[in-house]
KEMARVEX-946849 format. One record per residue (C-alpha): residue number from 1; x, y, z. Coordinates in nm, 2 decimals. Example, Ala and Ser with C-alpha at 12.3 -4.5 7.8 and 13.67 -1.06 7.14 Angstrom:
BEGIN
+-----+--------+--------+--------+
: seq :     c1 :     c2 :     c3 :
+-----+--------+--------+--------+
:   1 :   1.23 :  -0.45 :   0.78 :
:   2 :   1.37 :  -0.11 :   0.71 :
+-----+--------+--------+--------+
// end
This chain:
BEGIN
+-----+--------+--------+--------+
: seq :     c1 :     c2 :     c3 :
+-----+--------+--------+--------+
:   1 :  -5.79 :   3.25 :  -9.73 :
:   2 :  -5.94 :   3.15 : -10.06 :
:   3 :  -6.20 :   3.33 : -10.27 :
:   4 :  -6.45 :   3.04 : -10.26 :
:   5 :  -6.46 :   3.06 :  -9.88 :
:   6 :  -6.52 :   3.43 :  -9.90 :
:   7 :  -6.80 :   3.39 : -10.15 :
:   8 :  -6.97 :   3.12 :  -9.94 :
:   9 :  -6.97 :   3.35 :  -9.64 :
:  10 :  -7.10 :   3.64 :  -9.84 :
:  11 :  -7.39 :   3.44 :  -9.98 :
:  12 :  -7.47 :   3.32 :  -9.63 :
:  13 :  -7.46 :   3.68 :  -9.50 :
:  14 :  -7.18 :   3.57 :  -9.26 :
:  15 :  -6.96 :   3.88 :  -9.30 :
:  16 :  -6.92 :   4.21 :  -9.13 :
:  17 :  -6.77 :   4.55 :  -9.20 :
:  18 :  -6.50 :   4.69 :  -8.98 :
:  19 :  -6.55 :   5.05 :  -8.87 :
:  20 :  -6.26 :   5.15 :  -9.10 :
:  21 :  -6.42 :   4.96 :  -9.40 :
:  22 :  -6.75 :   5.14 :  -9.34 :
:  23 :  -6.58 :   5.48 :  -9.33 :
:  24 :  -6.39 :   5.40 :  -9.66 :
:  25 :  -6.70 :   5.26 :  -9.83 :
:  26 :  -6.89 :   5.58 :  -9.76 :
:  27 :  -6.59 :   5.80 :  -9.86 :
:  28 :  -6.58 :   5.62 : -10.20 :
:  29 :  -6.97 :   5.64 : -10.23 :
:  30 :  -6.99 :   5.27 : -10.28 :
:  31 :  -7.31 :   5.08 : -10.19 :
:  32 :  -7.32 :   4.76 : -10.00 :
:  33 :  -7.45 :   4.59 : -10.32 :
:  34 :  -7.15 :   4.71 : -10.52 :
:  35 :  -6.90 :   4.58 : -10.26 :
:  36 :  -7.09 :   4.25 : -10.25 :
:  37 :  -7.10 :   4.22 : -10.63 :
:  38 :  -6.73 :   4.29 : -10.65 :
:  39 :  -6.64 :   4.03 : -10.40 :
:  40 :  -6.87 :   3.77 : -10.55 :
:  41 :  -6.70 :   3.81 : -10.89 :
:  42 :  -6.36 :   3.89 : -10.75 :
:  43 :  -6.03 :   3.72 : -10.72 :
:  44 :  -5.75 :   3.73 : -10.47 :
:  45 :  -5.46 :   3.96 : -10.57 :
:  46 :  -5.24 :   3.91 : -10.26 :
:  47 :  -5.24 :   3.69 :  -9.95 :
:  48 :  -5.12 :   3.82 :  -9.61 :
:  49 :  -5.05 :   3.51 :  -9.40 :
:  50 :  -5.03 :   3.70 :  -9.07 :
:  51 :  -5.03 :   4.07 :  -9.03 :
:  52 :  -5.03 :   4.05 :  -8.65 :
:  53 :  -5.41 :   4.02 :  -8.65 :
:  54 :  -5.44 :   3.70 :  -8.84 :
:  55 :  -5.47 :   3.59 :  -9.20 :
:  56 :  -5.61 :   3.83 :  -9.46 :
:  57 :  -5.61 :   3.89 :  -9.83 :
:  58 :  -5.66 :   4.16 : -10.09 :
:  59 :  -5.95 :   4.09 : -10.33 :
:  60 :  -6.02 :   4.28 : -10.66 :
:  61 :  -6.36 :   4.26 : -10.83 :
:  62 :  -6.58 :   4.48 : -11.04 :
:  63 :  -6.93 :   4.62 : -10.99 :
:  64 :  -7.10 :   4.83 : -11.26 :
:  65 :  -6.76 :   4.85 : -11.43 :
:  66 :  -6.60 :   5.00 : -11.12 :
:  67 :  -6.29 :   4.82 : -10.99 :
:  68 :  -6.31 :   4.76 : -10.61 :
:  69 :  -6.04 :   4.64 : -10.37 :
:  70 :  -6.13 :   4.48 : -10.04 :
:  71 :  -5.90 :   4.35 :  -9.77 :
:  72 :  -6.07 :   4.06 :  -9.61 :
:  73 :  -5.99 :   3.87 :  -9.29 :
:  74 :  -6.15 :   3.65 :  -9.03 :
:  75 :  -6.34 :   3.75 :  -8.72 :
:  76 :  -6.43 :   3.42 :  -8.56 :
:  77 :  -6.63 :   3.23 :  -8.82 :
:  78 :  -6.72 :   3.54 :  -9.02 :
:  79 :  -6.54 :   3.72 :  -9.29 :
:  80 :  -6.45 :   4.07 :  -9.19 :
:  81 :  -6.41 :   4.35 :  -9.45 :
:  82 :  -6.11 :   4.54 :  -9.31 :
:  83 :  -6.11 :   4.81 :  -9.58 :
:  84 :  -6.27 :   4.87 :  -9.92 :
:  85 :  -6.17 :   5.13 : -10.18 :
:  86 :  -6.15 :   5.21 : -10.55 :
:  87 :  -5.79 :   5.16 : -10.66 :
:  88 :  -5.62 :   5.46 : -10.82 :
:  89 :  -5.28 :   5.51 : -10.98 :
:  90 :  -5.01 :   5.64 : -10.75 :
+-----+--------+--------+--------+
// end
């Protein structure tokens, strides 16, 4: 995956949230707009060539000064947000 493909899909509204990503988004009190903003100004931190469910990657971006991580993959021709969260130190 590359970040430009992800951004094109977001701008075209060709993305979906997995059930898990929606649960995590709500738990973190993140809005759809914040997640979208973070992805549109984000960069890929890690590539996952094949996790058993296909290619995915970890994206980091910022929205309103908040760092947001999103794991993105493919579901057909759409980008799927597998999970979203605010990263915290261990």
